[in-house]
C-alpha positions as a printed Julia matrix, in Angstrom:
199×3 Matrix{Float64}:
  -7.39  -14.42   -8.65
 -11.15  -14.8    -8.34
 -14.02  -15.22  -10.76
 -14.74  -12.08  -12.74
 -11.57  -10.24  -11.77
  -8.21  -10.79  -13.44
  -4.76   -9.71  -12.22
  -4.56   -7.43  -15.26
  -7.42   -5.4   -13.73
  -5.33   -4.62  -10.64
  -2.39   -2.26  -10.32
  -0.11   -2.73   -7.33
   1.2     0.27   -5.41
   4.11    0.26   -2.97
   4.04    3.31   -0.69
   7.53    4.7    -0.07
   6.86    8.42   -0.13
   6.9     9.36    3.52
   9.29   11.52    5.51
  10.57    8.64    7.65
  10.43   10.79   10.78
  10.63    7.83   13.16
  13.52    6.49   11.08
  15.61    9.62   11.59
  14.39   11.2     8.36
  15.82    8.45    6.18
  14.1     7.48    2.94
  12.6     4.28    4.26
  12.11    2.63    0.87
  15.85    2.77    0.21
  16.9     1.1     3.45
  18.62   -2.27    2.93
  16.57   -5.44    3.1
  18.33   -8.67    2.18
  19.98   -8.19   -1.2
  17.74   -5.26   -2.12
  15.86   -2.42   -0.38
  12.57   -2.32    1.47
  10.88   -0.87   -1.62
  12.54   -3.38   -3.94
  11.51   -6.27   -1.71
   7.91   -5.05   -1.49
   7.69   -4.69   -5.27
   9.02   -8.21   -5.8
   6.53   -9.61   -3.29
   3.59   -7.68   -4.74
   4.32   -8.21   -8.45
   3.04  -11.83   -8.67
  -0.26  -10.73   -7.14
  -1.14   -7.97   -9.63
  -0.93   -7.02  -13.29
   1.63   -4.22  -12.92
   3.29   -2.23  -10.16
   3.87    1.43   -9.3
   6.01    3.0    -6.62
   5.02    6.09   -4.63
   8.11    8.14   -3.7
   8.85   11.8    -3.09
  12.64   11.8    -2.71
  15.64   10.2    -4.46
  13.52    9.54   -7.51
  16.4     8.28   -9.66
  17.33    5.64   -7.11
  13.75    4.49   -6.84
  13.37    4.45  -10.63
  16.28    2.0   -10.79
  13.87   -0.61   -9.42
  12.3    -0.72  -12.86
   8.73    0.42  -12.26
   7.05    3.81  -12.75
   7.65    6.16   -9.81
   4.86    8.54   -8.85
   5.26   11.67   -6.75
   2.36   13.08   -4.76
   0.11   15.54   -6.57
   0.17   17.7    -3.43
   3.29   19.31   -1.96
   4.46   18.92    1.59
   4.29   15.2     2.44
   0.54   14.96    3.0
   0.68   11.29    4.02
  -0.12    7.92    2.47
  -3.51    8.98    1.13
  -1.7    11.48   -1.12
   0.3     8.61   -2.58
  -2.91    6.66   -3.1
  -4.48    9.69   -4.79
  -1.59    9.99   -7.25
  -1.78    6.29   -8.12
  -5.54    6.38   -8.68
  -5.11    9.54  -10.76
  -2.49    7.95  -13.01
  -3.9     4.44  -12.89
  -5.13    2.59  -15.95
  -6.87   -0.33  -14.21
 -10.15   -0.5   -12.3
  -8.49   -1.57   -9.05
  -5.47   -0.52   -7.0
  -3.86   -2.8    -4.41
  -1.69   -0.93   -1.92
   1.04   -2.01    0.51
   3.53    0.04    2.53
   7.21   -0.58    1.9
   7.89   -1.12    5.61
   5.75   -4.27    5.99
   8.14   -6.76    4.37
   6.25   -9.96    5.19
   2.77   -9.05    3.96
   0.91  -12.2     2.86
   1.52  -13.64   -0.6
  -2.25  -14.03   -0.98
  -3.08  -10.53    0.27
  -4.44   -9.2    -3.02
  -6.35  -12.38   -3.86
  -8.16  -12.36   -0.54
  -8.91   -8.63   -0.6
 -10.2    -8.97   -4.15
 -12.36  -11.97   -3.3
 -13.99  -10.09   -0.45
 -14.54   -6.89   -2.43
 -16.17   -8.76   -5.29
 -18.26  -10.99   -3.02
 -19.55   -8.04   -1.0
 -19.89   -5.66   -3.94
 -17.81   -2.92   -2.33
 -15.19   -0.52   -3.68
 -12.79   -0.85   -0.74
 -11.25   -3.73    1.2
  -8.5    -3.79    3.81
  -6.76   -6.31    6.03
  -7.27   -6.88    9.73
  -4.78   -9.1    11.51
  -4.38  -11.48   14.4
  -6.8   -12.42   17.2
  -7.4    -8.75   17.94
  -8.38   -8.1    14.3
  -6.07   -5.09   14.22
  -6.8    -2.88   11.19
  -4.06   -2.68    8.57
  -5.43    0.2     6.51
  -2.43    0.56    4.19
  -2.79   -3.05    3.07
  -5.86   -2.3     1.03
  -7.68   -2.62   -2.26
  -9.47    0.41   -3.72
 -11.55    0.86   -6.85
 -10.74    3.89   -8.98
 -14.33    5.12   -8.53
 -13.21    6.34   -5.1
 -10.77    8.89   -6.53
 -13.2    11.81   -6.38
 -14.14   11.28   -2.75
 -10.47   10.82   -1.88
  -9.69   14.18   -3.48
 -12.51   15.79   -1.54
 -11.29   14.2     1.7
  -7.77   15.55    1.19
  -9.04   18.95    0.04
 -10.92   19.18    3.34
  -7.66   18.71    5.23
  -8.43   15.14    6.29
  -5.53   12.67    6.43
  -6.7     9.63    8.42
  -6.53    6.53    6.25
  -8.91    4.32    8.22
 -11.55    7.02    8.52
 -11.5     7.5     4.75
 -11.63    3.76    4.03
 -14.68    3.43    6.27
 -16.54    6.34    4.65
 -18.13    3.95    2.16
 -19.23    0.31    2.35
 -16.1    -1.8     2.73
 -14.8    -5.28    3.47
 -12.47   -6.02    6.39
 -10.56   -9.21    5.59
  -9.19  -11.22    8.52
  -5.66  -12.64    8.39
  -4.7   -14.87   11.33
  -0.96  -14.22   11.12
  -0.38  -10.89   12.85
   3.38  -11.19   12.33
   2.87  -10.91    8.57
   1.91   -7.27    9.11
   4.76   -6.3    11.44
   6.17   -3.0    10.25
   9.5    -1.23   10.53
   8.62    2.16   11.98
  12.02    2.6    13.61
  15.58    1.39   13.11
  15.1    -1.04   16.01
  11.97   -2.42   14.37
  13.88   -2.96   11.15
  16.71   -4.81   12.89
  14.21   -6.99   14.74
  12.37   -7.9    11.55
  15.59   -8.65    9.72
  16.59  -11.11   12.43
  13.3   -12.89   11.89
């Protein structure tokens, strides 16, 4: 990792708790990917980058639990979005830092957490997120958050706010540039998933 911050200080979170509306209501984390599922693949890719992993899911909990990591449901009812999954992970977390990825970005960089961590430590901020490609497109769900932000996340959600990027930018933050935009391609729809699977 980087000086002063060990992998054991970072919990990894795979977000798989959405409604999958653009995927016909399917539980996106359970969709096939190679020899496993999107959630299983994301966990395997994230695990070497962190000390331990959690999975955010709100349906089919037994099937998700079969992946072998703790499964967290949102603390709020009604599918309140990815920030609700982040809130639950920070609430239950036992490490200072949480590194988050969505299950539907199967090719996220293998050095994602290291680079986010390096930037957060160097800049002395509690939040870092990826931006990708020449356009520096924000990738707010590929982020690193310190647990000190839990209270302001709760307040944000209590106020009815749901926008991830707006919350990330509330406090000083680091935006970490990754040149490979394709690494952040996501499977919003069934067509997207087929395209990604073909490589």
